[in-house]
C-alpha positions in Angstrom: 105.3 121.5 103.3 102.0 119.8 103.4 99.0 121.9 104.2 97.8 119.5 106.9 100.4 119.3 109.7 100.1 117.4 113.0 101.1 119.1 116.2 104.5 118.3 117.7 107.2 119.5 120.2 110.8 120.2 119.4 113.5 120.8 122.0 116.1 123.6 121.9 119.3 123.1 123.9 120.6 126.5 125.1 123.7 125.8 127.1 122.6 123.8 130.0 119.0 124.8 129.6 116.3 123.0 127.6 113.4 124.8 126.1 110.4 123.1 124.4 109.0 124.7 121.3 105.3 123.7 121.0 103.9 123.7 117.4 100.1 123.2 117.4 98.4 121.4 114.4 97.7 123.3 111.2 95.0 123.0 108.6 93.1 120.3 110.3 96.1 118.2 111.4 95.9 116.0 114.5 96.5 117.6 118.0 99.7 116.9 119.9 99.7 113.4 121.4 100.7 114.1 125.0 101.6 110.5 125.8 103.8 110.4 122.7 105.6 113.6 123.7 106.1 112.4 127.3 107.8 109.3 125.9 109.9 111.4 123.5 111.1 113.7 126.3 111.8 110.8 128.7 113.9 109.1 126.0 116.1 112.2 125.8 116.5 112.6 129.6 113.7 115.1 130.4 111.6 114.1 133.3 111.9 116.7 136.0 109.4 119.3 134.9 105.9 120.4 135.7 103.9 117.9 133.6 100.5 119.3 134.5 101.5 122.8 133.4 103.2 121.4 130.3 100.1 119.4 129.2 97.8 122.4 129.7 100.1 124.4 127.5 100.1 121.6 124.8 96.3 122.1 124.5 96.6 125.7 123.6 96.1 126.5 119.9 99.1 128.7 119.5 102.9 128.3 119.2 104.6 128.7 122.6 107.7 127.6 124.5 108.1 125.8 127.8 111.2 125.7 130.0 112.2 122.1 131.0 115.1 123.4 133.2 118.7 122.1 133.4 120.0 119.5 130.9 123.4 118.0 129.9 123.7 120.4 127.0 124.0 117.7 124.4 122.1 117.9 121.1 120.2 114.8 120.0 119.2 113.4 116.6 115.9 112.8 114.8 114.3 109.4 115.8 112.1 107.0 113.8 109.6 104.6 115.3 108.9 101.6 113.0 105.6 99.6 113.2 105.2 96.4 111.2 101.6 95.2 110.8 100.8 91.8 112.3 100.4 90.3 108.8 103.7 91.9 107.8 102.1 93.6 104.8 102.7 97.2 105.8 105.4 99.2 107.5 104.5 102.5 109.1 107.2 104.9 110.3 106.7 107.9 112.6 109.4 110.5 113.2 110.1 112.7 116.2 112.3 115.8 115.6 115.9 116.3 116.6 116.9 119.1 119.0 117.0 122.4 117.2 120.7 121.9 116.3 120.6 118.1 116.2 121.1 116.0 113.1 118.4 114.7 110.9 118.2 111.2 109.5 119.1 110.6 105.8 117.9 107.9 103.4 120.8 105.6 104.4 119.9 105.9 108.1 116.2 105.1 107.3 117.1 102.1 105.2 119.5 100.8 107.9 116.8 101.0 110.5 114.3 99.2 108.3 116.9 96.5 107.6 117.5 96.0 111.3 113.8 95.2 111.7 113.9 92.7 108.8 112.1 94.9 106.2 113.6 94.0 102.8 110.7 94.0 100.3 108.2 96.6 99.0 110.2 99.6 100.3 108.9 102.9 98.8 112.0 104.9 98.1 109.9 107.8 96.7 108.0 108.0 100.0 111.2 108.1 101.9 112.6 110.9 99.7 109.3 112.8 99.9 109.5 112.7 103.7 113.2 113.8 103.8 112.4 116.8 101.5 109.2 117.8 103.3 109.2 116.3 106.8 106.1 116.3 109.0 106.7 115.1 112.6 104.3 112.9 114.7 102.9 111.7 111.4 102.5 108.2 110.0 104.4 107.4 106.8 103.9 104.2 104.9 107.4 103.2 103.7 106.8 99.6 102.7 104.0 97.4 101.6 103.9 93.8 100.7 102.5 92.3 97.6 99.0 90.8 98.1 98.5 87.3 96.6 96.2 87.1 93.6 93.3 84.8 94.6 92.8 82.0 92.2 89.5 80.7 90.8 88.2 77.2 90.8 87.6 75.4 87.5 84.0 75.5 86.2 82.1 73.3 83.8 79.0 74.7 82.0 76.6 72.2 80.5 74.5 73.0 77.5 71.7 70.5 78.1 69.2 69.7 80.9 71.3 68.0 83.6 68.3 67.5 85.9 65.3 66.3 83.9 62.2 66.1 86.1 59.4 65.7 83.5 56.5 63.8 84.9 54.0 61.5 83.1 51.0 63.1 81.4 47.8 63.3 83.5 44.6 62.9 81.4 41.5 64.9 82.1 39.7 61.8 83.4 42.3 61.4 86.2 44.2 58.6 84.6 47.9 58.7 84.0 49.5 58.0 80.6 52.6 56.0 81.2 53.3 55.6 77.5 53.5 59.3 76.5 56.7 60.2 78.3 59.5 62.6 77.3 62.1 62.5 80.0 65.2 61.8 77.8 67.3 64.8 76.6 67.9 64.4 72.8 71.0 65.7 71.0 72.1 65.9 67.4 75.6 65.1 66.0 77.8 68.2 66.5 75.9 69.7 69.4 78.0 71.4 72.1 77.5 69.5 75.3 79.8 71.2 77.9 82.5 73.8 78.2 85.4 73.8 80.7 86.7 77.0 82.1 90.1 75.9 83.6 91.2 77.0 87.0 93.1 80.2 87.6 95.9 79.3 90.1 96.4 83.0 91.0 99.8 84.3 92.1 101.6 84.2 95.4 102.3 87.4 97.3 105.2 88.5 99.4 105.3 90.3 102.8 107.7 93.2 103.7 110.1 90.7 105.3 110.5 88.9 101.9 108.5 85.9 102.9 106.2 84.3 100.2 102.4 84.3 100.8 100.8 81.4 99.1 97.5 81.8 97.3 94.6 79.6 98.2 94.4 76.1 96.7 92.1 76.0 93.7 90.0 73.1 92.5 90.8 71.7 89.1 88.3 69.9 86.9 88.4 68.1 83.6 85.7 67.0 81.3 84.6 63.4 81.9 82.6 61.7 79.1 81.8 58.3 77.6 81.6 57.1 74.1 80.0 58.9 71.1 81.5 62.2 72.3 84.5 64.2 70.8 86.6 66.8 72.6 88.2 69.9 71.2 92.0 70.1 70.7 92.4 72.3 73.8 90.2 69.9 75.8 87.8 72.6 77.0 84.7 71.6 74.9 82.9 68.4 74.2 80.5 67.7 71.3 78.0 64.9 70.5 79.6 62.5 67.9 76.2 60.9 67.2 72.5 61.7 67.2 71.0 60.3 70.3 70.4 61.1 74.0 72.6 62.9 76.5 72.6 62.6 80.3 74.8 63.6 83.2 75.6 60.8 85.6 78.0 61.3 88.5 79.6 64.3 86.7 80.2 62.2 83.6 78.5 63.0 80.3 77.0 60.2 78.3 75.7 60.3 74.7 73.9 57.2 73.5 71.7 56.1 70.7 70.1 54.0 73.5 70.6 50.2 73.9 67.3 48.9 72.5 66.0 45.5 73.5 63.2 44.7 71.0 61.5 42.0 73.1 61.7 40.6 76.7 64.8 40.4 78.8 64.9 36.7 79.3 67.2 33.8 78.5 67.6 35.0 74.9 69.1 38.3 76.1 70.5 37.6 79.6 71.4 40.2 82.1 72.2 43.7 80.8 75.0 46.0 82.1 75.2 49.1 79.9 77.2 52.3 80.1 74.3 54.5 79.0 70.5 54.4 78.6 68.5 51.2 78.1 65.1 50.9 76.4 63.3 47.5 76.8 60.3 47.1 74.5 59.1 44.0 76.2 59.1 42.7 79.8 61.9 42.0 82.3 61.4 38.4 83.3 62.0 37.0 86.8 65.6 36.5 87.9 67.2 38.9 85.4 69.0 42.2 86.1 69.3 45.4 84.1 72.0 47.7 85.3 72.6 51.0 83.4 74.7 54.1 84.0 71.8 56.2 82.5 68.1 55.8 82.3 66.1 52.5 82.0 62.7 52.4 80.2 60.6 49.3 80.2 57.5 49.3 78.0 56.2 46.1 79.6 56.1 44.6 83.1 59.0 43.9 85.5 58.7 40.6 87.4 61.0 39.5 90.3 64.0 41.2 88.7 66.5 43.9 89.5 66.5 47.2 87.6 69.3 49.6 88.7 69.9 53.0 87.0 72.2 55.9 87.5 69.4 58.1 86.1 65.6 57.5 86.0 63.6 54.2 85.8 60.3 54.2 83.9 58.2 51.1 83.9 55.1 51.7 81.8 53.2 48.6 82.9 54.4 48.2 86.5 56.3 45.7 88.6 55.1 42.3 90.0 58.0 41.9 92.4 56.9 38.7 94.1 58.9 40.0 97.1 62.1 39.9 95.2 61.8 42.6 92.5 63.8 45.8 93.0 63.8 49.1 91.3 66.8 51.2 92.3 67.4 54.6 90.7 69.6 57.6 91.5 66.9 59.7 89.7 63.1 59.5 89.6 61.0 56.3 89.4 57.8 56.4 87.3 55.9 53.1 87.3 52.2 52.2 86.6 51.9 50.1 89.8 54.2 48.6 92.4 53.3 45.2 93.9 55.4 43.1 96.3 58.5 45.0 95.4 61.2 47.3 96.7 61.7 50.7 95.2 64.5 53.2 95.9 64.6 56.6 94.3 67.0 59.5 94.6 64.3 61.8 93.3 60.5 61.3 93.3 58.3 58.2 92.8 55.1 58.5 90.8 52.8 55.5 90.5 49.2 54.4 90.3 49.2 52.0 93.3 51.5 50.5 95.9 50.6 47.0 97.2 52.6 45.3 100.0 55.8 47.0 99.0 58.7 48.9 100.4 59.1 52.3 98.6 61.7 54.9 99.5 62.2 58.3 97.8 64.4 61.3 98.7 61.7 63.6 97.4 57.9 63.0 97.1 55.9 59.8 96.5 52.8 60.5 94.5 50.1 57.8 94.1 47.4 59.5 92.1 45.3 57.7 89.5 41.6 56.9 89.3 42.0 54.3 92.0 45.4 55.4 93.4 46.0 53.6 96.7 48.7 52.4 99.1 47.9 49.1 100.9 50.4 47.2 103.0 54.1 47.6 103.4 56.1 50.8 104.1 56.4 54.0 102.1 59.0 56.6 103.0 59.5 60.1 101.4 61.9 63.0 102.2 59.1 65.3 101.1 55.4 64.4 101.0 53.3 61.3 100.3 50.1 61.9 98.4 47.6 59.2 97.6 43.9 58.7 96.9 43.6 55.9 99.5 45.9 54.6 102.2 45.3 51.3 103.9 42.4 49.0 103.3 39.1 47.7 104.9 41.0 44.5 105.6 43.4 46.4 108.0 46.5 45.8 105.9 49.5 46.9 108.0 50.7 50.1 106.2 53.4 52.5 107.4 53.8 56.0 105.9 56.9 58.1 106.8 57.9 61.6 105.7 60.6 64.0 106.6 64.4 64.3 106.4 66.3 61.1 105.7 67.9 59.7 108.9 71.5 59.7 107.5 71.1 63.4 106.6 69.8 64.1 110.1 72.9 62.5 111.5 75.2 64.5 109.2 73.3 67.7 110.2 74.0 66.9 113.9 77.6 66.2 113.2 78.1 69.4 111.3 76.4 71.4 114.1 78.9 69.9 116.6 81.8 70.6 114.3 80.7 74.2 113.9 80.5 74.7 117.6 83.9 73.1 118.1 85.6 75.1 115.4 84.0 78.4 116.6 85.3 77.7 120.2 88.8 77.1 118.7 88.7 80.4 116.8 87.5 82.2 119.9 90.4 80.7 121.8 93.0 81.6 119.2 91.9 85.1 118.4 92.7 86.8 121.8 96.1 85.1 121.9 97.0 86.5 118.5 95.6 89.9 119.5 98.0 89.9 122.5 100.9 89.4 120.1 99.5 92.0 117.8 99.3 94.6 120.5 102.9 93.7 121.5 104.1 94.2 118.0 102.1 97.4 117.4 103.7 98.9 120.6 107.0 98.9 118.6 108.5 95.9 120.3 110.1 93.1 118.4 109.3 89.4 118.9 112.2 87.0 119.3 112.5 84.1 116.8 110.8 81.5 118.9 107.7 83.7 119.6 107.6 84.7 115.9 107.5 81.1 114.8 104.8 80.4 117.4 102.8 83.4 116.2 103.0 82.3 112.6 101.9 78.8 113.6 98.8 80.3 115.5 97.9 82.5 112.5 98.2 79.6 110.1 96.0 77.5 112.4 93.5 80.3 112.6 93.3 80.6 108.8 92.8 76.8 108.3 90.2 76.7 111.1 88.3 79.5 109.5 88.4 77.7 106.1 87.1 74.5 107.7 84.4 76.4 109.5 83.3 78.0 106.2 83.1 74.6 104.5 81.0 73.2 107.4 78.7 76.2 107.3 78.0 75.9 103.6 77.1 72.2 103.9 75.2 72.9 107.2 73.1 75.7 105.6 72.2 73.4 102.7 71.1 70.7 105.1 69.4 73.2 107.3 67.3 74.4 104.3 66.4 70.8 103.6 65.5 70.3 107.3 63.3 73.4 107.0 61.6 71.9 103.9 61.2 68.6 105.7 59.3 70.5 108.5 56.7 71.0 105.8 56.6 67.3 105.0 53.1 66.0 105.0 50.8 63.1 104.1 47.9 64.0 101.8 44.9 61.7 101.5 42.6 62.6 98.5 39.9 60.0 99.4 40.2 57.6 102.4 42.8 56.6 105.0 41.8 53.4 107.0 42.3 52.4 110.6 45.6 50.7 111.4 47.7 52.9 109.2 50.8 54.3 111.0 51.9 57.8 110.1 55.5 59.0 111.0 56.6 62.6 110.4 60.2 63.1 111.4 60.4 61.9 115.0 56.6 61.7 115.7 54.3 58.7 115.0 50.6 58.0 115.2 48.3 55.1 114.3 44.9 55.6 112.8 42.2 54.5 115.2 39.3 55.3 112.8 38.8 55.8 109.1 39.1 59.4 107.8 38.5 61.0 104.5 39.9 64.0 102.5 42.6 65.0 105.1 46.2 65.7 105.5 48.8 65.1 108.2 51.6 67.4 109.1 53.9 68.2 112.1 53.0 71.3 114.0 54.0 72.4 117.5 55.6 69.1 118.4 52.6 66.9 117.4 51.0 65.5 114.3 48.1 67.7 113.3 45.3 66.2 111.1 43.2 68.7 109.1 40.6 68.4 106.4 41.4 69.2 102.8 
């Protein structure tokens, strides 16, 4: 027998008298469970005895006997209590002894009882035989275990080039900015490996002890998306550059281009441009024309009242004279020598030498630093900071500077907070209901078909709610970090800020009453604080 034995009680039937043989635990086994023994005796018709004296005797560390008094003289058999875990992945059996001359269970009896409870999968025959050959009463035996599902893995794409170029123009020692010496395009050579796909692993479904399948989680599949001038391997897991040129990643799609070169101006001789890659214009973009590119757009000259739209960066080396109709719209950064009477939208940062009567919006920073870098008139909005030599003018040009988290992200942040609160309440409501069913099942009682279906529905709903909550928390935490960063949003003035300029930081605004120099504005303790640099 095992060296560690739990304590238990066995009844001897002697004619019409019943005698309890008390076997205390051995070698560190668990003490006798008095409540379990009471239930065992009651099940076999023993209730009229001195329970107080009996319980005191159970606590003694030596073998002893206890007279229960008269009985019907009938021997009784070994009994087995079956507990199925709430997730139906484990079956624990616990045995109570027969009377001294009663019959023991055999393997067929045990299998029959398991079958009655619906246990048909993962039964450990060796564990059953081990118990039968070396029984320990009042001891838990695991006789069946389900097969856990193998969790799958989402597909993954690894890129072998810079997918987020953020190179800025060169700043000369004299404070000027060189808009001609730029290197923000990622070059590749023919045959270069661009990306590798690791396909998804769908995992394997499991099975519970009742023979029901347990699905694995849904995994996300991906495939390599790419444009022209790219070749893919036979197994479609790697892509390579087919030409020497430039590579960029736009909306999860890889582009390789030798760049669409426009040798002169974009005018009537060229017409509007719509290109599936990068565009390099060596002249100007004349008024009324548009340049739309999936990648980057570089203009060596001036942009007039034209539209430049890019899935990547926009670089205008000699600035934009927008005439109130010119637009620069980039998913990436915008680098331009000056902005005059134009609208600029950037998904990254904006860097320029001056902004005059324009509307400029950037998800990140707006930097206006040159020898005479200034912002005069119009509105300038950044998710991060705005930094300029001068803001406003002596003539009182209406200028509005705004920094902080973008309004649409604030709204999404609020929506996610509400969703997290709602989902958490739902989980808190479902959990105690499921626990009640769990306690009922663990007590050894069986649920009827209707309640079992309802329990499965509740557990499925709880799992899906937890998954939704996890997704919301991931997005919420990312926005929360962005919100924290936006709390450090500021306006930095390297020289002068004139009266009449309006400063907005998140939900606070102020208008300059007087001219100030070498200062910065930031939100602290619920107000806009102005400090000297």
